[in-house]
C-alpha positions in Angstrom: 116.5 91.8 110.0 118.9 93.0 107.7 120.5 96.9 108.4 120.6 99.3 105.7 121.8 102.4 104.8 120.4 105.4 102.5 120.8 103.1 99.8 120.2 99.5 101.3 116.7 99.0 102.6 115.9 97.2 106.0 113.9 94.2 105.5 112.5 91.8 108.0 109.4 89.5 108.8 108.2 89.1 112.0 105.6 86.8 113.4 103.5 86.5 116.7 100.7 84.4 117.8 97.3 86.1 118.9 94.9 84.0 121.4 91.3 84.4 120.4 88.3 84.0 123.0 85.1 83.9 120.6 84.2 84.7 116.9 83.6 87.3 115.8 86.3 88.9 117.8 88.2 92.1 116.8 91.4 92.0 118.7 93.6 95.4 118.5 97.1 94.3 117.4 98.3 98.0 116.7 100.6 98.4 119.6 102.5 94.7 118.8 102.7 96.1 115.2 104.4 99.7 116.1 106.8 97.8 118.8 108.2 95.7 115.8 108.5 99.0 113.5 110.1 100.8 116.1 112.5 97.7 116.9 113.9 97.5 113.5 115.4 101.0 113.0 113.1 101.7 110.0 112.5 105.3 109.6 110.6 105.5 106.2 108.9 102.3 104.6 105.8 100.2 104.9 104.6 97.5 106.9 102.3 94.8 105.6 100.3 92.8 108.2 98.9 89.5 107.0 97.5 86.4 108.6 97.9 82.8 107.0 94.3 81.8 107.9 91.3 81.7 105.8 89.2 82.3 108.8 90.7 85.0 110.3 91.2 88.7 109.0 93.3 91.8 109.2 91.6 94.9 109.1 92.0 98.6 110.0 89.0 100.3 111.8 88.1 102.4 114.9 88.5 100.6 118.5 85.4 102.0 120.1 83.5 99.2 121.9 80.0 99.9 120.6 81.1 99.9 117.0 83.1 96.7 117.6 79.9 95.1 118.9 78.0 96.5 115.9 80.4 95.3 113.5 80.7 91.4 115.1 76.8 91.7 114.8 76.9 92.9 111.2 79.0 89.7 110.4 76.9 87.5 112.1 74.0 88.9 109.9 76.2 88.8 106.5 76.8 85.0 107.1 75.0 83.5 110.0 76.4 80.1 111.5 73.3 78.3 111.6 72.5 78.3 107.8 73.1 75.3 105.6 76.4 75.4 103.7 77.8 72.5 101.7 81.1 73.1 103.1 79.8 72.0 106.3 77.9 69.2 105.0 80.6 66.2 105.9 78.6 63.8 104.3 79.3 65.0 101.0 82.5 67.1 101.5 85.5 65.4 100.4 88.5 68.2 99.9 90.5 69.7 102.5 89.3 67.5 105.5 91.2 67.2 108.9 90.6 65.1 111.9 89.1 68.0 113.9 87.3 69.5 110.9 84.6 72.0 112.2 81.6 73.5 110.4 83.1 76.8 109.7 81.7 77.9 106.2 80.5 81.1 107.7 84.1 82.0 108.6 84.9 81.6 105.3 82.1 83.6 103.8 82.8 86.5 106.5 86.4 86.5 105.4 85.7 87.0 101.7 84.5 90.8 102.5 87.4 91.5 105.2 90.6 90.0 103.6 94.0 88.7 104.5 96.0 91.8 105.1 96.6 95.6 105.4 99.6 97.9 104.2 100.6 100.7 106.5 103.2 103.6 105.5 105.8 104.4 108.1 107.1 107.8 108.8 109.7 108.6 111.4 109.5 105.0 113.0 105.7 105.6 113.3 102.7 104.2 111.5 100.9 106.3 109.7 97.3 105.7 111.1 94.4 108.0 111.3 93.2 109.4 114.5 91.2 106.7 115.2 92.6 103.7 113.1 93.7 100.6 114.9 94.9 97.6 113.3 92.7 94.3 114.3 93.1 90.4 114.0 89.6 89.5 113.1 88.4 86.0 114.4 85.8 84.5 112.3 85.9 80.6 113.4 86.5 79.9 117.0 88.9 80.4 119.8 92.2 79.5 119.1 95.9 80.6 118.5 96.1 82.7 115.3 99.5 83.6 113.6 100.1 87.4 112.2 102.7 88.0 110.0 104.3 91.4 109.6 106.7 92.4 106.7 108.7 95.7 107.2 110.4 97.2 104.3 112.1 100.8 104.5 115.3 102.7 105.1 
């Protein structure tokens, strides 16, 4: 983190891990992001929350348990895990393979509609979110450690 004045911006990149338990799963990370903002001294600026995964997303939505269950079911219906996907056919797939490769094309397809990042304004050291808005890491693949990157820029 670099200190700033009225003419010199404060910038910083922070990362933290999130342990997921299932897929799909919406993990509320809003409080962790707010703590990072407060720790930087940024009064006015923007925060970009990003994940470096193609089977996990960052989204803003409401943290209401029934709605979260509805959204998880929606993702399952959108790209069901049990459909045939060429990406999961290890007999024909030859690219981007690892030793612990798992069939996860459904998670990549779900990711297409969700995305990798959100940008939130900061005013008076607070995230400018709506009354019900929360920031979520969305697990789409399987339980594991996920990395969240937070870029904070401001004055």
